[in-house]
N, C-alpha and C positions, 0 to 999 in steps of 0.2 A: 921345793915341787914337788921332793920322795916324800915329804911328811904330808902334804896334802893327797896325795896319793895312798899312802899309808890310812890317812883319814878317811877317806872314802872307802876304801877297803874293809876297814873295823865298822863304816856304819852299816854299810851294805850288808856283809855277814851279819850282824845283829836283828837287821830289820825283813830280812829275807826269805826268813823261816816264817815267821807270820802272813807272808803275803802268799806263801807257799802252800797253805791249807786251803783245803776245800771249805766252803761257806758252811757244811753242815759241820766244821769242827772250831768254825769261830765261836768267840764266847759271843751268850744271846742268838744264836741260830738254832734253827728248828731240828730236832732229830731226826735221824739218817728213815724210821722207822716210818716217820708221817711223810716223807716227800718223797717214799719209792712209789712207784706206782705197782698196784696189784696186777697181779695174772686174772681177769676176767675171763669166763667163757662167753664166747660168739656171741652178741645181741646185750648184752649183759654190759655196758657201759660204767665207767671208772668216773666218780661221782665225787664233789670234796664237801667232808663234811665238818661243818662250823660243829667244834665241840663242846661250846657253852649252851647252844640252844638249839642244837641236834638238829640241824635244818642242812639238807644238803642239794646241792646244786651241780648241775651238770654243765661241762666243757660249753664255754661260747658264751653263759652267764656273767654278770657282772662281777658276782663272788664266788666263782669259780678260784679257788687257790688263793684268794686274798684277804681272808680272814687271819685274824691274828693266831686263832687257836683253830686247828682245825688236821683235816687227815683225808688222805683218800682212799677209797675202798669202793668196791663192787656194789653197783645200784643195788644188786639182790641180798646183798649184805647189809647193806644200810637200811632198808626195808625189815629185814630182820631182827637187826638190834632196836628196831622201835623211833629210826630216824623219819623225818617228812621231808616231803618240799618245801616251796615257799609257799604261803598261803593265797587263797586266789579267793577272786570276789564272786558271788555267787551271781550277782547280777550283770557282771561284763565279762566276766571269764577271765580276768587279766590278775596280773600277779600284782598283790597289795606291797609286793617287796620294791622299793623304790628304782629306777632305773633300771627294771629285767627288760623291757622293750614293749612294743604295741601287740598285744594279741600272746601274750606268753603265758601258759598254762602252768601246771602243776608241774613242780619238777623232778 
Protein backbone atom coordinates (compact mmCIF):
# COMPACT_ATOMS: atom_id res chain seq x y z
CA UNK A 1 0.00 0.00 0.00
CA UNK A 2 2.78 2.43 0.91
CA UNK A 3 4.60 1.59 -2.35
CA UNK A 4 1.48 2.53 -4.31
CA UNK A 5 1.18 5.86 -2.55
CA UNK A 6 4.87 6.61 -3.06
CA UNK A 7 4.57 5.72 -6.75
CA UNK A 8 1.55 8.00 -7.21
CA UNK A 9 3.24 10.89 -5.40
CA UNK A 10 6.40 10.44 -7.50
CA UNK A 11 4.35 10.36 -10.71
CA UNK A 12 2.41 13.49 -9.80
CA UNK A 13 5.53 15.38 -8.78
CA UNK A 14 6.97 14.76 -12.25
CA UNK A 15 3.85 15.63 -14.23
CA UNK A 16 2.28 18.52 -12.29
CA UNK A 17 4.92 21.11 -13.25
CA UNK A 18 3.99 20.64 -16.93
CA UNK A 19 0.28 21.04 -16.13
CA UNK A 20 0.92 24.18 -14.10
CA UNK A 21 2.53 26.03 -17.01
CA UNK A 22 0.42 28.63 -18.75
CA UNK A 23 -0.52 27.92 -22.40
CA UNK A 24 2.01 30.49 -23.60
CA UNK A 25 4.79 28.53 -21.90
CA UNK A 26 3.81 25.18 -23.36
CA UNK A 27 5.81 23.96 -26.36
CA UNK A 28 4.21 25.00 -29.65
CA UNK A 29 2.06 27.72 -28.09
CA UNK A 30 1.97 31.23 -29.50
CA UNK A 31 4.14 33.89 -27.97
CA UNK A 32 2.65 36.10 -25.29
CA UNK A 33 3.05 39.24 -27.41
CA UNK A 34 0.69 37.92 -30.10
CA UNK A 35 -1.89 36.90 -27.51
CA UNK A 36 -1.93 40.13 -25.51
CA UNK A 37 -4.69 42.56 -26.42
CA UNK A 38 -3.36 46.04 -27.16
CA UNK A 39 -4.72 49.13 -25.41
CA UNK A 40 -6.55 50.96 -28.19
CA UNK A 41 -8.10 54.41 -28.08
CA UNK A 42 -11.89 54.66 -27.75
CA UNK A 43 -13.48 53.96 -31.12
CA UNK A 44 -10.39 52.14 -32.43
CA UNK A 45 -11.33 48.45 -32.17
CA UNK A 46 -8.93 45.58 -31.60
CA UNK A 47 -8.56 43.39 -34.70
CA UNK A 48 -6.86 40.07 -35.42
CA UNK A 49 -4.27 40.21 -38.19
CA UNK A 50 -3.44 37.10 -40.19
CA UNK A 51 0.29 37.73 -40.51
CA UNK A 52 0.63 35.53 -43.62
CA UNK A 53 -2.03 37.30 -45.68
CA UNK A 54 -2.02 40.74 -43.98
CA UNK A 55 -5.81 40.57 -43.69
CA UNK A 56 -7.41 41.82 -40.47
CA UNK A 57 -10.65 40.58 -38.93
CA UNK A 58 -12.92 42.30 -36.44
CA UNK A 59 -14.27 40.58 -33.36
CA UNK A 60 -17.31 38.44 -34.17
CA UNK A 61 -16.13 37.35 -37.61
CA UNK A 62 -15.23 33.76 -38.44
CA UNK A 63 -11.46 34.17 -38.54
CA UNK A 64 -11.01 36.53 -35.57
CA UNK A 65 -8.22 34.94 -33.48
CA UNK A 66 -8.59 31.68 -35.42
CA UNK A 67 -5.76 31.70 -37.96
CA UNK A 68 -2.56 29.79 -37.26
CA UNK A 69 -0.33 32.83 -37.62
CA UNK A 70 -1.58 36.12 -36.34
CA UNK A 71 -1.59 38.82 -33.74
CA UNK A 72 -3.86 41.41 -32.18
CA UNK A 73 -3.56 45.10 -33.08
CA UNK A 74 -5.59 48.29 -33.07
CA UNK A 75 -7.45 48.89 -36.34
CA UNK A 76 -5.63 52.18 -36.95
CA UNK A 77 -2.23 50.48 -36.49
CA UNK A 78 -3.24 47.63 -38.80
CA UNK A 79 -4.25 50.06 -41.55
CA UNK A 80 -1.09 52.13 -41.04
CA UNK A 81 0.98 48.95 -41.48
CA UNK A 82 -0.75 48.21 -44.79
CA UNK A 83 -3.04 45.43 -43.57
CA UNK A 84 -6.52 45.29 -45.09
CA UNK A 85 -9.93 43.81 -44.39
CA UNK A 86 -11.36 40.80 -46.25
CA UNK A 87 -12.16 41.31 -49.92
CA UNK A 88 -15.70 42.47 -50.75
CA UNK A 89 -17.64 41.83 -53.95
CA UNK A 90 -18.40 45.04 -55.83
CA UNK A 91 -21.61 43.51 -57.19
CA UNK A 92 -23.17 42.31 -53.93
CA UNK A 93 -21.29 44.22 -51.25
CA UNK A 94 -20.73 40.93 -49.47
CA UNK A 95 -17.49 39.42 -48.31
CA UNK A 96 -15.71 37.04 -50.67
CA UNK A 97 -14.27 35.30 -47.64
CA UNK A 98 -16.17 32.07 -46.88
CA UNK A 99 -18.72 32.13 -44.04
CA UNK A 100 -18.37 35.79 -43.13
CA UNK A 101 -22.15 36.11 -43.01
CA UNK A 102 -24.70 37.89 -45.19
CA UNK A 103 -24.21 41.56 -45.76
CA UNK A 104 -20.68 41.52 -44.38
CA UNK A 105 -18.66 44.41 -45.69
CA UNK A 106 -14.98 45.23 -45.44
CA UNK A 107 -13.68 44.62 -41.94
